[in-house]
N, C-alpha and C positions, 0 to 999 in steps of 0.2 A: 825688281818687282814693285808694282805700284801699290800704294797704301791700301786701297780697297781689297786687292787680292791678298795682301799681307794680313789684313784684319781677319779675313776669312780662313786663313790657313796657319798662321804662326802659332806655335805652341801645341799644335795638334799632332799626335802620332797614332792614328787609328789602328795601324797594323801591329803596334806593340800592345794594343788593348783589344784583341779579338775583333778588330775591324770597327769598333765603336767610334762614332764620329767625334763626340766630345770627350775631353779628358775625364776619367772617372774621379769621383770625390773620395779622396782618401782621408778617413777619420783615423788619426794615429797619434798615440803618445809613444808606447813601446814599439821598437823595431827589433826583431830577432835576428841573430847571426848564426849561421849553421855550424861554425867551427870556432875554436878558441883563437886560431890565427886571424880569422875574419873579425872577431870581436875585438881583439887587441889592436887591429888596424882600423877601427871604426872612425878614427879622426879623419881619415882620408876618404871615407865612404860618402857618397852624395846623399844617400838617405840613411840617417843614423838615429834620429829622434824627432818626434813630431814637431817640436818647437823649432827645429832647425830646417824645416821644409819637407814637403812631400811632392810627388809628381804633379799634384794639383797646383800647388803654389809655383813650382818650377815652370809649369806651362804658362802661367800668367806672366811671370818674370821674363821668360824668353820672348813672349809676344810683345811686351812693352819695350824691351830692349831693342827689338827689331824695328818697332814703330818709331822709336825716338833716335835710331841710329847710334845706339849706345853699346859699349863693351858688355855691360851687364846691368841688371835691374834688381831691386829688392822690393818685395811687397810688404806692406805694413798695414795695421788695422784701421788707420784713418789718415786723412791728409795731414792733420797736425802732427801725428806720429812720424810721418815722412819728413816733414819740415824739421822737427826737433832732432830726429836721428841724424839727418844730413848735417845739421849745424854742429851737433856734438861730435860727430866723426871727424870734423875738420878744424876744431878749435881746442885750445888748451889754456890753462891759467896764464894770464898776462897778454893774451891775444886781444885784438880789436876786430870788430866786424862792422863793415859799412852796410847799412840797410836803407833801401829806398823808403822815403817818407810815406809812400802810397801803399805800403805793405798791408797784407791781410792782418787785421788787428791781433789775432792770437799769436802770430809770429813776433810781433812787437812785445806782447805780454810775456812770452817765453823768454825773450832776451832780457827784458827789464826786471822780471820778477824771479827768474830761476837761473839762467846762465850767468848772470852777473854775480850770483852767489859763489860761483866757481872761478871768479877772477877774470871773466871775459867781459869786455866793455863794448858798448854799441855806439856808433856814430850814425845819425840819420842824415840823409842827403836828399836834395831836390831830385825827383825822378827824371827830370829833363836835363840833367847835368851833362850827359854825354862824355866826351873825352876829357872834360875838365875835372872828372873825378880823380884824375891823377894828383891833383892838389890836396886831396883828402887822404890819400893812401899813406899810411905810416909804415915804419919798419916792422911793426908788430901786427899789421893788418893781415889776417890770414884768410878772410872770406869777404867777398863783395856779394851781397844778396840783392837780387833784382826780382821784379815782378812786372810782367808785361802782357797786357796793359795793367795799370795799377788798380788795386782794389777800391771799389766804390766810385773813384773819380776817373779811371781809365786813361791815365796818361801813358803814352807810348815812350819806351826807353830805347835809346840807341845802343842796343846790346853789343853789336860788333865793336863799337868804339870803347864801350866800358870794358869789355873783355880784353881788348888789346892793351889798354892802360893797366888793367889789373895784372895780367899775366907778365907784363914787363917788370912788375914789382914782386912777382912771386906769389900773388894771392889767387885763391881758388874762387871761381865765379859760379854762383848758383842762381837758378831762375825758377820761380814759381810759374809753371807752364800750364796750369789748370784750365785757363780760359780757352786755350787752343785744343785741349784734349790730346796734345801730341800729334794731332792730325794736321792742323793748319799752321803749325810752327815747329821747327826743328832746332831747338836752342844749341845743341852740341855742334851743329853745322855752322852756327854763328860765333863759335868760340867759347861757349859755356862748358864748364866741366861737369856739372850736375844739374839735371832737370827734375824738378819735383812736381808731382801732381796729387791733388785730392781726387783719387779715382772714384770717390763717392759721386762726383759730378758726372762728367761725360762718359767716362769708361763704363761705369755701372749704368747710368742713364735712366734709372727707374725709381729713384727716390726711396730705395728700400734697403740699402746696404752701405756701410762705411768701408772705405778702402783708401790706401795711400800707396804711391809708387815713387821710387827714387831711381832714375836712370843715370848711369855714371859712365864716364870715360875710363880707360884702362888705368890711369894713374890714381883714380879715387875709388874705384869699385870695391877693392878689398877692405879699405877703411870703413866704408859704409856698411858693407856686409858684416864685418866683424863687430861693429858697434851695435847693429841690430841684435846680434847674438849675445853680446854682453848685457844688453838691456832686457833681453828675454821677451821682446814684443813680437808677436807673430799673428797674422790674421787667421781666422777660423776657416776651415776648408769650404764650408757652405757659402761664406761670403766671397771667397776666391772664385768659386764656381759661378756665382752670380756676376762677378766682375768679368769673367771670361765670356759669359753669355752676352753681356752688354757690349763687350768689345767688338763682337762680330758684326754688330749693326751700327757702330759708331759713325762710320763715314756717311751712311745714308741719313742718319739723324742730324749730324752736324750740318750737312748741306741744307736741310730744311730749316734748322735754326738760323743759319746764315741768311737765307733768302727772306724768311719771315721777319727776322730781327732788323734787317736793313729796311724793309718795307715800313715797319712800324716806327723805326727811328726817323725816317724821312717824313712820315706823317706827323709825328710829334714835333719835328722841327718847324712845321708850318702852322702849328697851333698858336693862337695869340696868348694863351695862358702860360706858354713855355718860354722860359728865359734862355735856356741852352740845352742842347743834347750832347752827351759825351759818348760818342761811338766812333772809334778810329776808322771805321769803314766809310764814314761820311766824308765827302770831299772837303767840307768846311771844317773838319776837325783838325786841330793843330798837329796831331800825330799821324795824319793820314799818309803822308809820304813814307814815313818809317814803316807803317803797317803794310803799305802796298809793296815795299821792298822786301820785308822779312816774313810776311804771312801770306798764305794762299787763300785765306777766308776769314770770316768772323763768326764767333759763336753767337748765342742768343742773349748774352748778358751785356747790358750797358746801363748808362745812367742818364738822368735828366733833372733839370731844376725848374720848378715853377716860379712864377713872379711873386708869389705870396707864400708865407708859411703860417698863416692863421690856422690855429688848431681845429676850429670848428669846420672850416672849409676842407681841410685835409681829411678829417674824419668822415665828412659827408661823402667825399669822393671814394674813400677806401671801403667803407662799411657795407656797401651794397654792390660791390663788384661781383660779377657772376663767374668769370673765367680766370681771374687773377687772384691766386691765393696769397695770404700773408704768412710767411714762414721762412725760416733760415735755410741755408744751403741753396742749391740751384743745380741745373744741369739735367733735370729730369724731363719727362714728357709734358709736364704741366707748367703753365705760366705762373709766375710769381711777381708780386710788386710789394716793395716795402720802403718806407721812409728811412733815410739814413742821416747820420751826423758825422761826416768825415772830419770836421774840425776838431772833434774830440780825440783824434788819434794822429795829431800832427805836431811836430816840433821844429822841423827844418823849413817847413813851408806853411802857408796859411790857406785855409779854405773859407772863403767869405762869400757865400752865394747870396743872390738877391732874395731868394725864398727857400722853400723846402726842397731838399735834394732827395731823389728817389733812385733806387736800383730796381731794374726790371729784368726778369728773365723771360724771354719769349719762348714758349714751349712749342709743342707740335700740333696745337689746334690750328684751325683755319685762321690765317691772319686777319681776314675781314671780320670774323667774329670777335677777335681780340680788339680790333680797332673800334668796333661798335661798342664794346664794353668800356673801353677807355673814353670814348666820346661821351657816353652817358655819365661816366664818373666825373669828367671835366665839367659837364653841365651842372652836376650837383655841386661841384666845387665853386663854380661861378655863382650859383644861387645862394650859397652860404656866405659869400663875401660881404 
């Protein structure tokens, strides 16, 4: 089954629900059992208590697992909850975790400020290390954390090479797969054990719901599922419903993000004010060959660096943009543009740009309107220098 067909049908069982097309929203805490025998065997029941899942959340988990080619998936109330649950499921006191230096900053904050208190250490590595990661793997390395492409700076990682080296030493490989939506990249097919997404982004797609997903192979699924239960974190049914609704159109939306994002990335790369564009779909990008090998498309998120970081010029550019909002998160229908400071979250590598670094999310607006908006902004930038 092709992904677009899967997105339209996975997790839906209309004839188990009176023919209703979309899975119903089950609001549940208490679940009743008809007999004492059924109550006493509740531990083996699929539906037993609202926090442990309902047919609404099971539908999303089934769909995500099929999309990512996983044995099973777990839905959680945010992308960060998905990250932290996966890491806690696969670490214990005395373990070491290898983490790409280009990770999403809250991943780093969780490791450095919380997991370390439970006796788990973190070692950060150059995202472009590839098979040479073998030299960093210790006897107590339990997890190798990857993110492809990297947060804010968009380095591509050689995931198959990293996975091969890690598995040879008994480490579990995890990947933050939010950028691809699980649509443009299949990490488990590349050797990854656990694929994590902030479903808030492309799965939901409308900037109105928090959601996280963890898609696991057979060897890791039960550990992650049990840890979610131990922590007592479960998404609300209305949020799950919105994630399911967004999932149905994700393929169509991502193809638009791909085309518009590449068009704007190419336009920016020709602008004299721009020092560099970080988009793996560009032939000039250092990670382009890996992207072309492992991905079938690119989302709307990428970065670029201007040749100056003068505050007055950056403010003049940003403050009067019409179609590019300033705000956190991304993956919705609207375009976003924010200045970033990747150098503040690096320890194994350095980020020393010529000027101001930006992260842009190209939404679903007409790309020519977005280009005109950016052109006006760059003119204001130039006038303020």
